[in-house]
C-alpha positions, 0 to 999 in steps of 0.5 A: 819250613812248612808243616810236614806233609803227608807221605802221599803228597811227599811221594808225588813231589819226589816223583815230579822232582825226579822228572826234572832231574832226568830232563836236566841230565839229558839236557846236559849230555848225560843218560840214565837208567833206573837202578834201585827205586822202590824196595818192597817190604815183603822182600826188604822188611818193613821200615825199621827192619833189615832184610836183604841189602840196604838200610833198615829205614831206607827211603826206598821203602817209602818211595822217596829214593831212587838210584840212577845208573849214569852214562855219558858219551856211551860210558858208564860212570860209577863214581860219586864224583861223576854224579856230583853235577846231578847231585848239586842240581838235585838239592836245588829242586826241593827243601827235602832233597838229599843227595847220597854223595854226601855219604859216599853213595853218589847214585842215590837221590832221595827226599828226607821224611821223618828224619830219614833220607 
């Protein structure tokens, strides 16, 4: 792979990949609403600190993760397995793309950065 890029560049690539995921979802009969995206360190602690919910080193704190609420045919889909088609597409979009379904968090889509996904 290439040399690890700056956080700002990685955030911009992540946002572009999220746009592709959203488009793919709608083209395939799904609908989405945003769940958790950015977790402000003033509420959740700096990276490495745990305050409130979530992992201390969460990629959400680096603007490199988003959780989606998934819908199909007007039904709210909540299981990791129901997110699998999106997760399988997501990991094709970028070498750092990580799907939370690999650790039972199916609605979580992130980029690895400095060892954290």
